[in-house]
C-alpha positions, 0 to 999 in steps of 0.5 A: 329651905333644904334642911330637914327637921324631924319633930316627934309628936309626944301624943304617942309618948308614954305620958307617965315618963314624959320628961324622960321620953322627950329627953330620950327622943332628942338625944336620939337625934330629933330636932323639935318637939311636936305638941298635938293640942286637942280640945274635944270641940274642934276635934274629937279628942282631949290631949294636953295644955300649956302646963305640959309645955311649961313642965317640959321647959322646967324639966330642962328641954331647950329644943324648939317646941312646935305647938299645933292648936286643934282648938276653937277659939285659939287666941287665949291658948296662943297667949298661954302657950307663948307664956309656957315656952312655945317656939312655933304656934300653928292653928287652923284658919277656920278656928279663928274669926280673925286669922290675921289678928291671931297670926299677929298675936303669935308674932307679938308674943315672940313665937313663930306663927303658922297655919294648918290645913286639914286634908279636904281643905283648900290652901286659899288662906295662904293667898293673904298670909304667906308674908306673915307666917313661918310655917305651913302644916298640912295634915295628912290624916284627919286630926283627932287621933294618932296612928292613922294612915297617910292620905295619898292626896297630900302629895299633890297638896304638898307640891301646891304648897311648896310652889306657893312658898317658893313663889313667896321667896320667904323662909317658911317651913312646910310641915306634914303631920300624920302617917309619916315614917321611914317607909314614906318620908322620902316621898313626902320630902320629894313632894316638898316637905322639909319638916316631918311630924312622926308619933307612933312611927318613932315612939312605938319602936324600942330604939328611937335612934335607929328609927330616926337614923333610918328616916335621915338615911331615907331623906338623904336619898331625896333629889329635889329641884 
């Protein structure tokens, strides 16, 4: 899959103007809206729930919404986010007692399922799930807070995940979340990623169009086998 997707994380947006912020970043050239859903249990922070997803849909947002569940347990929130208009729903394998069942629940509810892997976690769960998922999300920071620095070992993990996806022969997105910006997006893509979550790298600058254009220009230089 060669088309690149830029997915700004609303975790870094101005929540007092969230509808306006999402509209602005999409108008600036973003492809997808990324939700970082944290429960102060699986990760040490508390963020947003399905009502925010529903509110953005009601506000008129039609772009894909990419929901990353950093919660435990996951199944009840899968149901609620599907009802609220999510497009992708990804979760951490260790947060569900029955990973296959949670994947199937996402699919049955009309959403695209994916699995998320923390920096020090192996990709072992992919061995039995690549035929069932539409996204693999690699965390390039430890989840819980925005604004962290990209962990370099993610590059090797990306290459391993890309090899597994290519071997599976299915259209599965390979997403990276954490510390991604114009300075390293090309290297991240060269390692195999095609979907890029960026929070502070986009929302911390005054001109969203300029930073997204810079990211796309850097992606245009990527040469991958």
